[in-house]
VMD Tcl script that builds the backbone (N, CA, C; Angstrom):
set m [mol new atoms 552]
animate dup $m
set s [atomselect $m all]
$s set {name element resname resid chain x y z} {
  {N N MET 1 A 54.926 -37.928 15.625}
  {CA C MET 1 A 53.576 -38.308 15.270}
  {C C MET 1 A 52.904 -37.149 14.565}
  {N N THR 2 A 52.261 -37.404 13.471}
  {CA C THR 2 A 51.574 -36.386 12.693}
  {C C THR 2 A 50.106 -36.372 13.059}
  {N N SER 3 A 49.582 -35.169 13.302}
  {CA C SER 3 A 48.157 -35.067 13.579}
  {C C SER 3 A 47.448 -34.588 12.319}
  {N N VAL 4 A 46.290 -35.120 12.092}
  {CA C VAL 4 A 45.490 -34.759 10.934}
  {C C VAL 4 A 44.231 -34.092 11.436}
  {N N ALA 5 A 43.910 -32.947 10.865}
  {CA C ALA 5 A 42.704 -32.234 11.271}
  {C C ALA 5 A 41.482 -33.074 10.929}
  {N N GLN 6 A 40.600 -33.193 11.877}
  {CA C GLN 6 A 39.359 -33.937 11.670}
  {C C GLN 6 A 38.238 -32.940 11.403}
  {N N PRO 7 A 37.356 -33.265 10.473}
  {CA C PRO 7 A 36.229 -32.368 10.239}
  {C C PRO 7 A 35.338 -32.318 11.475}
  {N N PRO 8 A 34.677 -31.184 11.692}
  {CA C PRO 8 A 33.802 -31.086 12.853}
  {C C PRO 8 A 32.592 -31.981 12.692}
  {N N SER 9 A 31.977 -32.310 13.806}
  {CA C SER 9 A 30.741 -33.077 13.719}
  {C C SER 9 A 29.677 -32.181 13.098}
  {N N PRO 10 A 28.659 -32.771 12.484}
  {CA C PRO 10 A 27.628 -31.959 11.825}
  {C C PRO 10 A 26.969 -30.952 12.762}
  {N N ALA 11 A 26.955 -31.232 14.053}
  {CA C ALA 11 A 26.294 -30.334 14.994}
  {C C ALA 11 A 27.165 -29.137 15.381}
  {N N ALA 12 A 28.453 -29.163 15.046}
  {CA C ALA 12 A 29.349 -28.074 15.413}
  {C C ALA 12 A 29.012 -26.830 14.600}
  {N N GLU 13 A 28.785 -25.748 15.299}
  {CA C GLU 13 A 28.453 -24.493 14.646}
  {C C GLU 13 A 29.615 -23.529 14.787}
  {N N VAL 14 A 29.922 -22.828 13.704}
  {CA C VAL 14 A 30.974 -21.824 13.721}
  {C C VAL 14 A 30.310 -20.463 13.871}
  {N N THR 15 A 30.740 -19.738 14.888}
  {CA C THR 15 A 30.193 -18.423 15.197}
  {C C THR 15 A 31.217 -17.351 14.869}
  {N N VAL 16 A 30.755 -16.207 14.377}
  {CA C VAL 16 A 31.627 -15.080 14.078}
  {C C VAL 16 A 31.564 -14.102 15.252}
  {N N LEU 17 A 32.727 -13.768 15.786}
  {CA C LEU 17 A 32.820 -12.805 16.879}
  {C C LEU 17 A 33.699 -11.633 16.473}
  {N N HIS 18 A 33.263 -10.420 16.790}
  {CA C HIS 18 A 34.100 -9.241 16.620}
  {C C HIS 18 A 34.783 -9.024 17.968}
  {N N VAL 19 A 36.105 -8.965 17.958}
  {CA C VAL 19 A 36.868 -8.890 19.206}
  {C C VAL 19 A 37.961 -7.836 19.100}
  {N N ARG 20 A 38.528 -7.501 20.241}
  {CA C ARG 20 A 39.695 -6.620 20.289}
  {C C ARG 20 A 40.952 -7.485 20.285}
  {N N VAL 21 A 42.063 -6.913 19.899}
  {CA C VAL 21 A 43.329 -7.642 19.884}
  {C C VAL 21 A 43.670 -8.146 21.284}
  {N N SER 22 A 43.258 -7.419 22.317}
  {CA C SER 22 A 43.561 -7.805 23.701}
  {C C SER 22 A 42.723 -8.981 24.206}
  {N N ASP 23 A 41.718 -9.401 23.458}
  {CA C ASP 23 A 40.887 -10.530 23.872}
  {C C ASP 23 A 41.762 -11.783 23.946}
  {N N PRO 24 A 41.713 -12.542 25.037}
  {CA C PRO 24 A 42.550 -13.744 25.162}
  {C C PRO 24 A 42.337 -14.763 24.046}
  {N N ARG 25 A 41.165 -14.763 23.418}
  {CA C ARG 25 A 40.896 -15.707 22.329}
  {C C ARG 25 A 41.702 -15.401 21.071}
  {N N VAL 26 A 42.333 -14.222 21.026}
  {CA C VAL 26 A 43.146 -13.836 19.874}
  {C C VAL 26 A 44.567 -14.413 19.984}
  {N N ARG 27 A 44.964 -14.824 21.166}
  {CA C ARG 27 A 46.342 -15.307 21.371}
  {C C ARG 27 A 46.753 -16.431 20.422}
  {N N PRO 28 A 45.904 -17.462 20.188}
  {CA C PRO 28 A 46.329 -18.505 19.244}
  {C C PRO 28 A 46.604 -17.949 17.842}
  {N N LEU 29 A 45.810 -16.992 17.395}
  {CA C LEU 29 A 46.007 -16.367 16.095}
  {C C LEU 29 A 47.377 -15.706 16.050}
  {N N LEU 30 A 47.683 -14.880 17.028}
  {CA C LEU 30 A 48.957 -14.167 17.042}
  {C C LEU 30 A 50.141 -15.129 17.198}
  {N N ARG 31 A 49.981 -16.115 18.040}
  {CA C ARG 31 A 51.056 -17.084 18.266}
  {C C ARG 31 A 51.351 -17.874 16.990}
  {N N GLU 32 A 50.317 -18.410 16.352}
  {CA C GLU 32 A 50.536 -19.212 15.150}
  {C C GLU 32 A 51.016 -18.362 13.979}
  {N N LEU 33 A 50.504 -17.145 13.836}
  {CA C LEU 33 A 51.005 -16.280 12.773}
  {C C LEU 33 A 52.481 -15.958 13.009}
  {N N GLY 34 A 52.837 -15.662 14.248}
  {CA C GLY 34 A 54.234 -15.388 14.570}
  {C C GLY 34 A 55.137 -16.554 14.220}
  {N N HIS 35 A 54.671 -17.751 14.531}
  {CA C HIS 35 A 55.442 -18.952 14.212}
  {C C HIS 35 A 55.570 -19.129 12.689}
  {N N GLU 36 A 54.455 -18.969 11.972}
  {CA C GLU 36 A 54.476 -19.093 10.507}
  {C C GLU 36 A 55.446 -18.093 9.889}
  {N N TYR 37 A 55.336 -16.831 10.291}
  {CA C TYR 37 A 56.190 -15.795 9.716}
  {C C TYR 37 A 57.661 -16.078 10.022}
  {N N SER 38 A 57.955 -16.461 11.252}
  {CA C SER 38 A 59.342 -16.740 11.627}
  {C C SER 38 A 59.895 -17.938 10.877}
  {N N THR 39 A 59.082 -18.974 10.711}
  {CA C THR 39 A 59.518 -20.166 9.989}
  {C C THR 39 A 59.842 -19.841 8.538}
  {N N ARG 40 A 59.036 -18.986 7.932}
  {CA C ARG 40 A 59.207 -18.681 6.509}
  {C C ARG 40 A 60.183 -17.542 6.235}
  {N N TYR 41 A 60.269 -16.574 7.181}
  {CA C TYR 41 A 61.037 -15.360 6.897}
  {C C TYR 41 A 62.137 -15.045 7.907}
  {N N GLY 42 A 62.270 -15.818 8.965}
  {CA C GLY 42 A 63.314 -15.566 9.949}
  {C C GLY 42 A 62.801 -14.867 11.196}
  {N N LYS 43 A 63.704 -14.675 12.138}
  {CA C LYS 43 A 63.341 -14.136 13.455}
  {C C LYS 43 A 62.644 -12.783 13.410}
  {N N ASP 44 A 63.070 -11.909 12.526}
  {CA C ASP 44 A 62.518 -10.556 12.486}
  {C C ASP 44 A 61.074 -10.502 11.998}
  {N N ALA 45 A 60.533 -11.614 11.555}
  {CA C ALA 45 A 59.176 -11.637 11.021}
  {C C ALA 45 A 58.127 -11.313 12.084}
  {N N HIS 46 A 58.440 -11.528 13.362}
  {CA C HIS 46 A 57.487 -11.195 14.423}
  {C C HIS 46 A 57.124 -9.710 14.408}
  {N N ALA 47 A 58.000 -8.883 13.876}
  {CA C ALA 47 A 57.734 -7.444 13.816}
  {C C ALA 47 A 56.490 -7.131 12.982}
  {N N GLU 48 A 56.172 -7.993 12.012}
  {CA C GLU 48 A 54.985 -7.763 11.178}
  {C C GLU 48 A 53.717 -7.758 12.017}
  {N N ILE 49 A 53.658 -8.598 13.022}
  {CA C ILE 49 A 52.459 -8.671 13.856}
  {C C ILE 49 A 52.287 -7.415 14.703}
  {N N SER 50 A 53.373 -6.807 15.108}
  {CA C SER 50 A 53.266 -5.609 15.950}
  {C C SER 50 A 53.450 -4.318 15.154}
  {N N ARG 51 A 53.462 -4.412 13.845}
  {CA C ARG 51 A 53.683 -3.236 12.995}
  {C C ARG 51 A 52.609 -2.163 13.177}
  {N N TYR 52 A 51.362 -2.567 13.378}
  {CA C TYR 52 A 50.259 -1.611 13.477}
  {C C TYR 52 A 49.720 -1.604 14.901}
  {N N PRO 53 A 49.401 -0.426 15.418}
  {CA C PRO 53 A 48.808 -0.365 16.769}
  {C C PRO 53 A 47.485 -1.131 16.811}
  {N N ASP 54 A 47.214 -1.770 17.934}
  {CA C ASP 54 A 45.996 -2.572 18.083}
  {C C ASP 54 A 44.725 -1.792 17.779}
  {N N GLU 55 A 44.702 -0.497 18.130}
  {CA C GLU 55 A 43.468 0.270 17.918}
  {C C GLU 55 A 43.113 0.417 16.440}
  {N N GLU 56 A 44.063 0.223 15.540}
  {CA C GLU 56 A 43.735 0.312 14.114}
  {C C GLU 56 A 42.761 -0.781 13.687}
  {N N PHE 57 A 42.604 -1.809 14.511}
  {CA C PHE 57 A 41.693 -2.904 14.210}
  {C C PHE 57 A 40.394 -2.771 15.011}
  {N N THR 58 A 40.034 -1.542 15.365}
  {CA C THR 58 A 38.786 -1.282 16.079}
  {C C THR 58 A 37.898 -0.374 15.235}
  {N N GLU 59 A 36.602 -0.435 15.493}
  {CA C GLU 59 A 35.636 0.328 14.706}
  {C C GLU 59 A 35.897 1.835 14.703}
  {N N PRO 60 A 36.218 2.463 15.840}
  {CA C PRO 60 A 36.443 3.913 15.784}
  {C C PRO 60 A 37.564 4.330 14.824}
  {N N TYR 61 A 38.480 3.440 14.545}
  {CA C TYR 61 A 39.586 3.732 13.625}
  {C C TYR 61 A 39.345 3.147 12.234}
  {N N GLY 62 A 38.156 2.622 11.993}
  {CA C GLY 62 A 37.822 2.088 10.685}
  {C C GLY 62 A 38.234 0.648 10.473}
  {N N GLY 63 A 38.532 -0.071 11.559}
  {CA C GLY 63 A 39.002 -1.441 11.430}
  {C C GLY 63 A 38.122 -2.451 12.126}
  {N N LEU 64 A 38.563 -3.704 12.070}
  {CA C LEU 64 A 37.826 -4.803 12.676}
  {C C LEU 64 A 38.753 -6.009 12.813}
  {N N LEU 65 A 38.593 -6.743 13.893}
  {CA C LEU 65 A 39.235 -8.038 14.064}
  {C C LEU 65 A 38.121 -9.022 14.375}
  {N N LEU 66 A 38.094 -10.122 13.645}
  {CA C LEU 66 A 37.062 -11.113 13.918}
  {C C LEU 66 A 37.672 -12.493 14.063}
  {N N LEU 67 A 36.958 -13.319 14.792}
  {CA C LEU 67 A 37.331 -14.710 14.979}
  {C C LEU 67 A 36.165 -15.591 14.580}
  {N N LEU 68 A 36.461 -16.738 14.020}
  {CA C LEU 68 A 35.475 -17.795 13.859}
  {C C LEU 68 A 35.717 -18.737 15.023}
  {N N VAL 69 A 34.670 -19.001 15.784}
  {CA C VAL 69 A 34.777 -19.793 17.001}
  {C C VAL 69 A 33.890 -21.025 16.866}
  {N N GLU 70 A 34.452 -22.176 17.245}
  {CA C GLU 70 A 33.724 -23.435 17.212}
  {C C GLU 70 A 33.910 -24.117 18.565}
  {N N ARG 71 A 32.792 -24.462 19.196}
  {CA C ARG 71 A 32.840 -25.077 20.531}
  {C C ARG 71 A 33.650 -24.230 21.515}
  {N N GLY 72 A 33.540 -22.906 21.375}
  {CA C GLY 72 A 34.213 -21.986 22.284}
  {C C GLY 72 A 35.671 -21.720 21.980}
  {N N GLU 73 A 36.214 -22.367 20.950}
  {CA C GLU 73 A 37.629 -22.220 20.612}
  {C C GLU 73 A 37.794 -21.509 19.268}
  {N N PRO 74 A 38.760 -20.586 19.163}
  {CA C PRO 74 A 38.992 -19.926 17.872}
  {C C PRO 74 A 39.583 -20.907 16.862}
  {N N VAL 75 A 38.989 -20.950 15.662}
  {CA C VAL 75 A 39.467 -21.838 14.606}
  {C C VAL 75 A 40.000 -21.066 13.401}
  {N N ALA 76 A 39.653 -19.790 13.296}
  {CA C ALA 76 A 40.133 -18.945 12.195}
  {C C ALA 76 A 39.877 -17.492 12.558}
  {N N GLY 77 A 40.501 -16.595 11.830}
  {CA C GLY 77 A 40.289 -15.184 12.102}
  {C C GLY 77 A 40.963 -14.315 11.065}
  {N N GLY 78 A 40.766 -13.041 11.238}
  {CA C GLY 78 A 41.374 -12.069 10.343}
  {C C GLY 78 A 40.933 -10.676 10.726}
  {N N ALA 79 A 41.530 -9.710 10.072}
  {CA C ALA 79 A 41.259 -8.323 10.423}
  {C C ALA 79 A 41.355 -7.440 9.190}
  {N N PHE 80 A 40.838 -6.226 9.346}
  {CA C PHE 80 A 41.147 -5.176 8.387}
  {C C PHE 80 A 41.370 -3.896 9.145}
  {N N ARG 81 A 42.106 -3.013 8.485}
  {CA C ARG 81 A 42.392 -1.690 9.012}
  {C C ARG 81 A 42.096 -0.693 7.898}
  {N N ARG 82 A 41.925 0.537 8.286}
  {CA C ARG 82 A 41.681 1.587 7.299}
  {C C ARG 82 A 42.975 1.856 6.550}
  {N N TYR 83 A 42.959 1.664 5.241}
  {CA C TYR 83 A 44.121 1.940 4.399}
  {C C TYR 83 A 44.039 3.367 3.878}
  {N N ASP 84 A 42.852 3.759 3.408}
  {CA C ASP 84 A 42.553 5.147 3.050}
  {C C ASP 84 A 41.034 5.308 3.146}
  {N N ALA 85 A 40.511 6.434 2.757}
  {CA C ALA 85 A 39.085 6.730 2.957}
  {C C ALA 85 A 38.144 5.721 2.305}
  {N N THR 86 A 38.570 5.060 1.248}
  {CA C THR 86 A 37.690 4.130 0.540}
  {C C THR 86 A 38.205 2.692 0.520}
  {N N THR 87 A 39.342 2.454 1.162}
  {CA C THR 87 A 39.989 1.144 1.080}
  {C C THR 87 A 40.285 0.565 2.454}
  {N N ALA 88 A 39.884 -0.693 2.636}
  {CA C ALA 88 A 40.246 -1.453 3.842}
  {C C ALA 88 A 41.407 -2.375 3.461}
  {N N GLU 89 A 42.350 -2.543 4.376}
  {CA C GLU 89 A 43.483 -3.434 4.142}
  {C C GLU 89 A 43.334 -4.675 5.008}
  {N N LEU 90 A 43.275 -5.843 4.375}
  {CA C LEU 90 A 43.180 -7.094 5.120}
  {C C LEU 90 A 44.531 -7.421 5.743}
  {N N LYS 91 A 44.479 -7.905 6.992}
  {CA C LYS 91 A 45.673 -8.294 7.733}
  {C C LYS 91 A 45.340 -9.528 8.559}
  {N N ARG 92 A 46.367 -10.268 8.943}
  {CA C ARG 92 A 46.267 -11.336 9.940}
  {C C ARG 92 A 45.241 -12.420 9.605}
  {N N ILE 93 A 45.161 -12.793 8.344}
  {CA C ILE 93 A 44.266 -13.883 7.956}
  {C C ILE 93 A 44.892 -15.184 8.466}
  {N N TRP 94 A 44.110 -15.954 9.213}
  {CA C TRP 94 A 44.658 -17.111 9.917}
  {C C TRP 94 A 43.629 -18.220 10.019}
  {N N THR 95 A 44.097 -19.449 9.884}
  {CA C THR 95 A 43.305 -20.632 10.210}
  {C C THR 95 A 44.145 -21.484 11.150}
  {N N HIS 96 A 43.557 -21.894 12.252}
  {CA C HIS 96 A 44.259 -22.724 13.236}
  {C C HIS 96 A 44.842 -23.950 12.534}
  {N N SER 97 A 46.051 -24.311 12.897}
  {CA C SER 97 A 46.741 -25.411 12.224}
  {C C SER 97 A 45.970 -26.730 12.278}
  {N N ALA 98 A 45.138 -26.925 13.268}
  {CA C ALA 98 A 44.352 -28.162 13.378}
  {C C ALA 98 A 43.028 -28.093 12.613}
  {N N HIS 99 A 42.754 -26.967 11.953}
  {CA C HIS 99 A 41.459 -26.788 11.286}
  {C C HIS 99 A 41.592 -26.343 9.832}
  {N N ARG 100 A 42.711 -26.596 9.229}
  {CA C ARG 100 A 42.906 -26.192 7.835}
  {C C ARG 100 A 42.198 -27.153 6.882}
  {N N ARG 101 A 42.017 -26.693 5.648}
  {CA C ARG 101 A 41.377 -27.480 4.580}
  {C C ARG 101 A 39.869 -27.649 4.802}
  {N N ARG 102 A 39.262 -26.693 5.517}
  {CA C ARG 102 A 37.816 -26.740 5.767}
  {C C ARG 102 A 37.090 -25.547 5.146}
  {N N GLY 103 A 37.795 -24.675 4.445}
  {CA C GLY 103 A 37.169 -23.498 3.865}
  {C C GLY 103 A 37.008 -22.345 4.836}
  {N N LEU 104 A 37.638 -22.420 5.976}
  {CA C LEU 104 A 37.484 -21.373 6.991}
  {C C LEU 104 A 38.119 -20.051 6.550}
  {N N ALA 105 A 39.245 -20.096 5.867}
  {CA C ALA 105 A 39.886 -18.862 5.402}
  {C C ALA 105 A 38.986 -18.136 4.408}
  {N N ARG 106 A 38.322 -18.890 3.546}
  {CA C ARG 106 A 37.367 -18.268 2.607}
  {C C ARG 106 A 36.234 -17.584 3.374}
  {N N ARG 107 A 35.777 -18.239 4.427}
  {CA C ARG 107 A 34.697 -17.641 5.222}
  {C C ARG 107 A 35.183 -16.375 5.916}
  {N N VAL 108 A 36.395 -16.398 6.449}
  {CA C VAL 108 A 36.958 -15.201 7.086}
  {C C VAL 108 A 36.991 -14.058 6.080}
  {N N ILE 109 A 37.500 -14.330 4.889}
  {CA C ILE 109 A 37.590 -13.284 3.869}
  {C C ILE 109 A 36.203 -12.761 3.505}
  {N N ALA 110 A 35.244 -13.645 3.326}
  {CA C ALA 110 A 33.880 -13.219 2.991}
  {C C ALA 110 A 33.295 -12.344 4.096}
  {N N GLU 111 A 33.507 -12.721 5.352}
  {CA C GLU 111 A 33.003 -11.928 6.479}
  {C C GLU 111 A 33.680 -10.561 6.526}
  {N N LEU 112 A 34.989 -10.525 6.309}
  {CA C LEU 112 A 35.706 -9.249 6.317}
  {C C LEU 112 A 35.244 -8.356 5.173}
  {N N GLU 113 A 35.054 -8.930 3.997}
  {CA C GLU 113 A 34.558 -8.149 2.858}
  {C C GLU 113 A 33.171 -7.576 3.153}
  {N N ARG 114 A 32.292 -8.417 3.713}
  {CA C ARG 114 A 30.934 -7.963 4.033}
  {C C ARG 114 A 30.980 -6.806 5.026}
  {N N GLU 115 A 31.764 -6.974 6.077}
  {CA C GLU 115 A 31.867 -5.925 7.102}
  {C C GLU 115 A 32.479 -4.646 6.533}
  {N N ALA 116 A 33.511 -4.788 5.709}
  {CA C ALA 116 A 34.128 -3.606 5.099}
  {C C ALA 116 A 33.107 -2.872 4.231}
  {N N GLY 117 A 32.323 -3.632 3.468}
  {CA C GLY 117 A 31.294 -3.018 2.632}
  {C C GLY 117 A 30.248 -2.273 3.440}
  {N N THR 118 A 29.813 -2.862 4.560}
  {CA C THR 118 A 28.793 -2.186 5.382}
  {C C THR 118 A 29.350 -0.929 6.034}
  {N N ARG 119 A 30.654 -0.813 6.114}
  {CA C ARG 119 A 31.283 0.382 6.701}
  {C C ARG 119 A 31.669 1.409 5.648}
  {N N GLY 120 A 31.245 1.175 4.417}
  {CA C GLY 120 A 31.442 2.161 3.371}
  {C C GLY 120 A 32.696 2.012 2.541}
  {N N TYR 121 A 33.501 1.015 2.811}
  {CA C TYR 121 A 34.685 0.816 1.984}
  {C C TYR 121 A 34.267 0.302 0.609}
  {N N ARG 122 A 34.972 0.744 -0.418}
  {CA C ARG 122 A 34.678 0.331 -1.791}
  {C C ARG 122 A 35.723 -0.620 -2.358}
  {N N ARG 123 A 36.837 -0.748 -1.653}
  {CA C ARG 123 A 37.944 -1.551 -2.171}
  {C C ARG 123 A 38.652 -2.234 -1.006}
  {N N ILE 124 A 39.181 -3.424 -1.293}
  {CA C ILE 124 A 40.014 -4.153 -0.342}
  {C C ILE 124 A 41.412 -4.228 -0.944}
  {N N TYR 125 A 42.397 -4.016 -0.125}
  {CA C TYR 125 A 43.800 -4.142 -0.524}
  {C C TYR 125 A 44.452 -5.097 0.465}
  {N N LEU 126 A 45.434 -5.852 0.004}
  {CA C LEU 126 A 46.189 -6.709 0.913}
  {C C LEU 126 A 47.513 -7.071 0.271}
  {N N THR 127 A 48.431 -7.495 1.117}
  {CA C THR 127 A 49.685 -8.063 0.623}
  {C C THR 127 A 49.905 -9.383 1.349}
  {N N THR 128 A 50.629 -10.266 0.687}
  {CA C THR 128 A 51.069 -11.497 1.322}
  {C C THR 128 A 52.523 -11.688 0.970}
  {N N GLY 129 A 53.195 -12.471 1.766}
  {CA C GLY 129 A 54.610 -12.688 1.535}
  {C C GLY 129 A 54.882 -13.585 0.346}
  {N N PRO 130 A 56.051 -13.452 -0.248}
  {CA C PRO 130 A 56.386 -14.259 -1.416}
  {C C PRO 130 A 56.565 -15.746 -1.108}
  {N N ARG 131 A 56.692 -16.092 0.176}
  {CA C ARG 131 A 56.857 -17.500 0.564}
  {C C ARG 131 A 55.570 -18.084 1.133}
  {N N GLN 132 A 54.436 -17.552 0.698}
  {CA C GLN 132 A 53.142 -18.036 1.157}
  {C C GLN 132 A 52.267 -18.383 -0.048}
  {N N PRO 133 A 52.632 -19.425 -0.780}
  {CA C PRO 133 A 51.865 -19.767 -1.990}
  {C C PRO 133 A 50.411 -20.122 -1.708}
  {N N GLU 134 A 50.121 -20.684 -0.513}
  {CA C GLU 134 A 48.732 -21.012 -0.209}
  {C C GLU 134 A 47.895 -19.747 -0.035}
  {N N ALA 135 A 48.474 -18.691 0.516}
  {CA C ALA 135 A 47.757 -17.424 0.647}
  {C C ALA 135 A 47.542 -16.798 -0.734}
  {N N ARG 136 A 48.576 -16.814 -1.543}
  {CA C ARG 136 A 48.453 -16.302 -2.910}
  {C C ARG 136 A 47.320 -17.032 -3.635}
  {N N GLY 137 A 47.282 -18.351 -3.526}
  {CA C GLY 137 A 46.225 -19.133 -4.166}
  {C C GLY 137 A 44.847 -18.799 -3.624}
  {N N LEU 138 A 44.754 -18.591 -2.317}
  {CA C LEU 138 A 43.482 -18.230 -1.690}
  {C C LEU 138 A 42.954 -16.916 -2.257}
  {N N TYR 139 A 43.814 -15.914 -2.339}
  {CA C TYR 139 A 43.364 -14.601 -2.814}
  {C C TYR 139 A 42.974 -14.657 -4.291}
  {N N LEU 140 A 43.720 -15.389 -5.080}
  {CA C LEU 140 A 43.334 -15.542 -6.489}
  {C C LEU 140 A 41.999 -16.276 -6.605}
  {N N ALA 141 A 41.804 -17.312 -5.801}
  {CA C ALA 141 A 40.570 -18.109 -5.851}
  {C C ALA 141 A 39.352 -17.346 -5.342}
  {N N THR 142 A 39.565 -16.314 -4.538}
  {CA C THR 142 A 38.433 -15.551 -3.991}
  {C C THR 142 A 38.221 -14.221 -4.731}
  {N N GLY 143 A 38.791 -14.110 -5.924}
  {CA C GLY 143 A 38.481 -12.976 -6.789}
  {C C GLY 143 A 39.356 -11.752 -6.651}
  {N N TYR 144 A 40.483 -11.877 -6.011}
  {CA C TYR 144 A 41.388 -10.737 -5.880}
  {C C TYR 144 A 42.245 -10.609 -7.128}
  {N N THR 145 A 42.508 -9.372 -7.522}
  {CA C THR 145 A 43.335 -9.082 -8.674}
  {C C THR 145 A 44.772 -8.880 -8.213}
  {N N PRO 146 A 45.709 -9.640 -8.766}
  {CA C PRO 146 A 47.109 -9.429 -8.392}
  {C C PRO 146 A 47.611 -8.114 -8.984}
  {N N LEU 147 A 48.332 -7.343 -8.193}
  {CA C LEU 147 A 48.905 -6.083 -8.645}
  {C C LEU 147 A 50.409 -6.270 -8.876}
  {N N PHE 148 A 50.762 -7.434 -9.407}
  {CA C PHE 148 A 52.149 -7.790 -9.673}
  {C C PHE 148 A 52.153 -8.774 -10.842}
  {N N ASP 149 A 53.315 -8.999 -11.385}
  {CA C ASP 149 A 53.478 -9.940 -12.492}
  {C C ASP 149 A 53.419 -11.353 -11.930}
  {N N THR 150 A 52.350 -12.064 -12.211}
  {CA C THR 150 A 52.176 -13.414 -11.670}
  {C C THR 150 A 53.146 -14.419 -12.275}
  {N N GLU 151 A 53.822 -14.059 -13.359}
  {CA C GLU 151 A 54.808 -14.946 -13.977}
  {C C GLU 151 A 56.201 -14.766 -13.378}
  {N N ALA 152 A 56.409 -13.684 -12.660}
  {CA C ALA 152 A 57.724 -13.404 -12.066}
  {C C ALA 152 A 57.950 -14.283 -10.835}
  {N N ASP 153 A 59.200 -14.515 -10.510}
  {CA C ASP 153 A 59.564 -15.234 -9.295}
  {C C ASP 153 A 59.127 -14.372 -8.102}
  {N N PRO 154 A 58.241 -14.874 -7.235}
  {CA C PRO 154 A 57.753 -14.070 -6.104}
  {C C PRO 154 A 58.881 -13.507 -5.233}
  {N N GLU 155 A 59.974 -14.229 -5.125}
  {CA C GLU 155 A 61.098 -13.755 -4.306}
  {C C GLU 155 A 61.720 -12.483 -4.874}
  {N N THR 156 A 61.524 -12.203 -6.153}
  {CA C THR 156 A 62.075 -10.982 -6.756}
  {C C THR 156 A 61.133 -9.796 -6.587}
  {N N ILE 157 A 59.919 -10.055 -6.121}
  {CA C ILE 157 A 58.907 -9.002 -5.995}
  {C C ILE 157 A 58.850 -8.441 -4.582}
  {N N GLY 158 A 58.963 -9.303 -3.591}
  {CA C GLY 158 A 58.740 -8.885 -2.207}
  {C C GLY 158 A 57.292 -9.143 -1.863}
  {N N PRO 159 A 56.695 -8.320 -1.010}
  {CA C PRO 159 A 55.275 -8.529 -0.690}
  {C C PRO 159 A 54.425 -8.485 -1.962}
  {N N LEU 160 A 53.488 -9.424 -2.050}
  {CA C LEU 160 A 52.640 -9.547 -3.234}
  {C C LEU 160 A 51.326 -8.810 -2.990}
  {N N PRO 161 A 51.080 -7.691 -3.681}
  {CA C PRO 161 A 49.851 -6.922 -3.453}
  {C C PRO 161 A 48.675 -7.426 -4.303}
  {N N PHE 162 A 47.495 -7.343 -3.701}
  {CA C PHE 162 A 46.239 -7.715 -4.357}
  {C C PHE 162 A 45.198 -6.648 -4.053}
  {N N GLU 163 A 44.169 -6.581 -4.894}
  {CA C GLU 163 A 43.031 -5.705 -4.626}
  {C C GLU 163 A 41.750 -6.375 -5.085}
  {N N LYS 164 A 40.653 -5.875 -4.518}
  {CA C LYS 164 A 39.335 -6.326 -4.938}
  {C C LYS 164 A 38.375 -5.172 -4.716}
  {N N HIS 165 A 37.585 -4.885 -5.727}
  {CA C HIS 165 A 36.571 -3.836 -5.601}
  {C C HIS 165 A 35.288 -4.480 -5.106}
  {N N LEU 166 A 34.707 -3.894 -4.080}
  {CA C LEU 166 A 33.487 -4.438 -3.493}
  {C C LEU 166 A 32.285 -4.020 -4.323}
  {N N PRO 167 A 31.304 -4.891 -4.465}
  {CA C PRO 167 A 30.112 -4.532 -5.232}
  {C C PRO 167 A 29.343 -3.405 -4.542}
  {N N ALA 168 A 28.756 -2.524 -5.333}
  {CA C ALA 168 A 28.045 -1.361 -4.794}
  {C C ALA 168 A 26.915 -1.767 -3.858}
  {N N GLU 169 A 26.228 -2.876 -4.131}
  {CA C GLU 169 A 25.105 -3.278 -3.280}
  {C C GLU 169 A 25.556 -3.681 -1.878}
  {N N ALA 170 A 26.838 -3.925 -1.686}
  {CA C ALA 170 A 27.360 -4.311 -0.369}
  {C C ALA 170 A 27.692 -3.096 0.486}
  {N N ARG 171 A 27.551 -1.893 -0.113}
  {CA C ARG 171 A 27.981 -0.692 0.599}
  {C C ARG 171 A 26.798 0.214 0.921}
  {N N PRO 172 A 26.806 0.809 2.102}
  {CA C PRO 172 A 25.786 1.812 2.412}
  {C C PRO 172 A 26.137 3.127 1.728}
  {N N ALA 173 A 25.243 4.076 1.803}
  {CA C ALA 173 A 25.464 5.368 1.161}
  {C C ALA 173 A 26.363 6.288 1.976}
  {N N ARG 174 A 26.815 5.839 3.133}
  {CA C ARG 174 A 27.653 6.700 3.970}
  {C C ARG 174 A 29.141 6.377 3.775}
  {N N PRO 175 A 30.026 7.361 4.010}
  {CA C PRO 175 A 31.467 7.113 3.856}
  {C C PRO 175 A 32.011 6.292 5.026}
  {N N ALA 176 A 33.201 5.732 4.830}
  {CA C ALA 176 A 33.890 4.986 5.885}
  {C C ALA 176 A 34.250 5.914 7.036}
  {N N ARG 177 A 34.240 5.413 8.248}
  {CA C ARG 177 A 34.610 6.208 9.409}
  {C C ARG 177 A 36.104 6.422 9.413}
  {N N THR 178 A 36.507 7.587 9.884}
  {CA C THR 178 A 37.929 7.928 9.875}
  {C C THR 178 A 38.554 7.841 11.252}
  {N N GLY 179 A 37.749 7.744 12.304}
  {CA C GLY 179 A 38.308 7.725 13.641}
  {C C GLY 179 A 38.468 9.121 14.228}
  {N N LYS 180 A 38.081 10.144 13.465}
  {CA C LYS 180 A 38.164 11.522 13.970}
  {C C LYS 180 A 36.975 11.761 14.900}
  {N N ALA 181 A 37.148 12.676 15.815}
  {CA C ALA 181 A 36.118 12.955 16.817}
  {C C ALA 181 A 34.764 13.270 16.174}
  {N N ALA 182 A 34.753 13.960 15.055}
  {CA C ALA 182 A 33.489 14.312 14.391}
  {C C ALA 182 A 32.726 13.083 13.909}
  {N N ASP 183 A 33.446 11.993 13.685}
  {CA C ASP 183 A 32.794 10.762 13.208}
  {C C ASP 183 A 32.288 9.887 14.318}
  {N N LEU 184 A 32.730 10.102 15.537}
  {CA C LEU 184 A 32.405 9.192 16.631}
  {C C LEU 184 A 31.110 9.509 17.296}
}
mol reanalyze $m
mol bondsrecalc $m
mol representation Tube
mol addrep $m
C-alpha cells in the first residue's frame, strides 16, 4: 500500500527549534537520512552521518542543528557546521518522508542561511551526492552556484559542491565564532 503525504490543515503551524543532535526529536532525521544514504550508496553510507562530531553542530563551535516541528513532530531539519572563518557548511538537510512536496526543505535552507548570516558567515558551502537529483535541483532552485560541470555525468564527479554568498545585510559586523575559549 502506498501512502501519500497529506497537506497539513490550515491551522497547523510549523515551528523552528534549535536542538542538539542528542535531542530525541532528531532521531527521525538521522534514521531517514541513514536509510536514504544506504539505499542510494550502499551500507557504508551510514558513515556520512557520523563523520562529524555532534558538537560541531552547536553554537560554541560555530554550528547549528534545527528542526521544523508541526503538531509536536519533526517534519524537516538541517544543520550547518563551521567550514572556515567565513563559511558555514550545510549538512543533513532532511524532510520527513510523509511531508515532502510542501516546500519544507526550502524553508530549512532559508532558516539555515538566516542563522548563518546572523553569526557572521559570509558564504555557504555544501555538497550532495551524485545520486540525489532532487537535492541538486533544490540547491539550484534556491540560488546556489554549482562548483562543478553541470553537463558532466554526476557519477563521474563524486560529491557535487555548491556555494552561495550571503547578502551583506544578513550579516552582523562581528566575525563568526570559532569555538575557542576567547570567543565563549
